[in-house]
C-alpha positions in Angstrom: -6.2 31.9 25.0 -9.4 30.2 23.7 -11.0 27.1 25.2 -10.5 25.4 21.8 -6.8 25.9 22.0 -6.6 24.8 25.6 -8.3 21.5 24.7 -6.1 20.7 21.7 -4.3 17.4 21.5 -0.7 18.0 22.7 0.7 16.2 19.7 -1.0 18.9 17.5 0.1 21.7 19.7 3.7 20.5 19.3 3.6 20.9 15.5 1.6 24.1 15.3 3.7 27.0 14.0 4.7 29.3 16.8 3.2 32.3 15.1 -0.2 30.7 14.9 -0.6 29.8 18.6 -2.9 32.1 20.5 -4.1 34.1 17.5 -7.7 35.1 16.6 -7.4 33.3 13.3 -6.7 29.9 15.0 -9.6 30.5 17.4 -11.9 31.2 14.5 -10.7 28.0 12.6 -12.6 25.9 15.2 -15.9 27.8 14.9 -18.4 25.8 12.9 -21.0 27.6 10.8 -23.9 26.3 13.0 -22.8 28.9 15.5 -23.8 31.7 13.1 -27.6 31.1 13.5 -27.5 30.2 17.1 -25.2 32.9 18.5 -24.6 35.3 15.6 -20.8 34.8 15.6 -18.4 34.5 12.7 -17.7 31.0 11.4 -14.6 29.3 9.9 -16.0 29.2 6.4 -13.8 32.0 4.9 -10.7 30.4 6.4 -11.8 27.0 5.0 -12.0 28.6 1.6 -8.5 30.0 1.9 -7.1 26.8 3.4 -8.4 24.7 0.6 -6.3 26.8 -1.9 -3.2 26.6 0.4 -3.6 22.8 0.7 -3.9 22.4 -3.1 -0.8 24.4 -4.0 1.3 23.0 -1.1 0.7 19.4 -2.0 1.0 20.1 -5.8 4.3 21.8 -5.2 5.6 19.0 -3.0 4.6 16.3 -5.5 6.0 18.3 -8.5 9.4 18.6 -6.9 9.6 15.1 -5.4 8.3 13.2 -8.4 10.1 14.8 -11.3 9.5 11.9 -13.7 5.8 11.4 -13.1 3.4 12.9 -15.8 0.8 15.5 -15.1 -2.2 13.1 -15.3 -0.8 10.8 -12.6 0.3 13.7 -10.4 -3.3 14.9 -10.5 -4.5 11.5 -9.3 -1.9 11.4 -6.6 -2.8 14.8 -5.4 -6.5 13.8 -5.2 -5.5 10.8 -3.1 -4.1 13.1 -0.5 -6.3 16.2 -0.9 -9.8 14.9 -0.2 -12.3 15.0 2.7 -11.8 11.4 3.7 -8.0 11.9 4.3 -8.5 15.3 6.0 -11.1 13.8 8.3 -8.8 10.9 9.3 -6.0 13.5 10.1 -8.5 15.4 12.2 -9.4 12.2 14.1 -5.7 11.4 14.6 -5.4 14.7 16.5 -8.8 14.6 18.2 -9.8 17.8 16.5 -13.5 17.0 16.6 -13.3 17.3 20.4 -12.6 21.0 20.3 -14.7 22.3 17.4 -17.2 24.9 18.6 -20.6 24.1 17.2 -24.3 24.6 18.1 -26.0 22.3 20.5 -28.2 21.0 17.7 -25.2 20.1 15.5 -23.5 18.4 18.4 -26.5 16.4 19.3 -26.8 15.1 15.7 -23.2 13.8 15.8 -21.4 16.8 14.4 -18.2 16.1 16.2 -17.7 12.9 14.2 -18.9 14.1 10.8 -16.2 13.7 8.2 -17.2 16.9 6.3 -17.0 19.0 9.5 -13.7 17.6 10.5 -12.2 18.1 7.0 -13.5 21.6 6.8 -11.8 22.4 10.2 -8.5 21.1 9.0 -8.7 23.3 5.9 -9.6 26.3 8.1 -6.5 25.7 10.3 -4.4 25.8 7.1 -6.1 29.0 6.2 -5.4 30.5 9.6 -1.8 29.5 9.3 -1.5 31.3 6.0 -3.2 34.5 7.4 -0.9 34.6 10.5 2.4 33.2 9.2 2.4 33.5 5.4 2.6 30.9 2.7 6.0 29.4 3.3 5.2 28.5 6.9 1.7 27.3 5.9 3.2 25.1 3.2 5.5 23.5 5.6 2.7 22.9 8.1 0.6 21.2 5.5 3.3 18.8 4.5 4.1 18.1 8.2 0.5 17.5 9.2 -0.2 15.3 6.1 3.3 13.7 6.2 2.1 10.0 6.5 -0.3 10.4 3.6 2.2 12.2 1.4 5.0 9.8 2.2 2.8 6.9 1.1 2.2 8.5 -2.3 5.9 9.4 -2.8 7.0 5.9 -1.8 4.9 4.2 -4.4 3.3 6.7 -6.8 2.3 4.4 -9.6 0.6 1.9 -7.4 -1.4 4.6 -5.6 -2.3 6.5 -8.7 -2.7 4.5 -11.8 -3.3 0.7 -11.9 -7.1 0.8 -11.2 -7.6 3.6 -13.8 -5.5 1.7 -16.4 -7.5 -1.4 -15.9 -10.8 0.4 -16.1 -9.7 2.2 -19.3 -8.5 -1.0 -20.9 -11.8 -2.9 -20.1 -13.9 0.0 -21.2 -12.7 -0.6 -24.8 -14.7 -3.9 -24.6 -17.7 -2.2 -22.8 -16.6 -4.0 -19.6 -16.5 -2.6 -16.0 -14.2 -4.0 -13.3 -15.8 -5.0 -10.0 -13.9 -5.6 -6.8 -14.7 -8.2 -4.1 -13.1 -7.4 -0.7 -12.3 -9.6 2.3 -10.0 -9.0 5.3 -8.6 -10.5 8.4 -6.6 -9.5 11.5 -7.4 -7.2 14.4 -8.9 -3.7 13.8 -5.6 -1.9 14.3 -3.6 -4.2 11.9 -5.9 -5.6 9.3 -4.8 -7.1 6.0 -7.2 -6.5 3.1 -7.7 -8.9 0.1 -9.2 -7.9 -3.2 -10.3 -9.9 -6.3 -11.1 -8.0 -9.5 -13.7 -9.4 -11.9 -15.1 -8.5 -15.4 -18.3 -10.3 -16.3 -17.8 -12.8 -13.5 -14.3 -13.7 -14.8 -11.5 -13.4 -12.2 -8.8 -11.2 -13.6 -6.5 -10.8 -10.6 -6.2 -10.7 -6.9 -4.1 -8.6 -4.4 -3.6 -7.7 -0.8 -2.6 -4.6 1.1 -2.9 -2.6 4.4 -6.0 -0.8 3.2 -8.8 -1.5 0.7 -7.3 1.0 -1.7 -3.9 -0.7 -1.7 -5.4 -4.1 -2.0 -7.5 -3.1 -5.0 -4.5 -1.4 -6.6 -2.5 -4.6 -6.2 -5.3 -6.7 -7.7 -5.6 -4.3 -10.6 -1.8 -4.4 -11.1 -1.8 -8.2 -11.2 -4.8 -8.2 -13.6 -3.0 -5.9 -16.0 0.1 -8.2 -15.8 -2.0 -11.3 -16.7 -3.6 -9.4 -19.6 -0.2 -8.4 -20.8 -0.8 -4.7 -20.3 1.9 -2.4 -19.1 0.5 0.2 -16.7 
């Protein structure tokens, strides 16, 4: 069993498919490409390529079946709010994946263990390894399990996450205006509340609040559309 697997966060180990544990593919998923030049070993890039495709179809399938009344354009935006490097990096941090990625000394000394792109790529490589060892059905289930919090947030409020800001931007563009957002927040780091105000040409159009900058800006855009008499 690899050193990477031995160092995995127990919470991640608990949800890894049984058929993936102890495999060469899982071991390879934690090998960053910086090792290729330094040690001449294979990296996780091919698994990352495969995992990206698995991630896309798994999330697309889930949203398609759970949100039967949502049009294609909004589904595309919703998928993008889940399938992106920032979200994958946060998931990696949640499970301390950066602590066990194998990388060159140079990459590590430059902060590689905390780089969002490296963390996100490793998560995709793990999805790819799961597909190789366990097949698509198991990999699809693992994707929706690992990204459960993010997917649940989208399913719970699909319009708010996917459309208000875009609708406001499209409406204002007709008058050659661009919305700008002003952000403030309060509360402790682990429980912040964010406040957003949206302007066009220094005119306040609406304000909102939320548990993240994204949610606060969506709320502000929603209120701005309401004041403008626009149905999102």
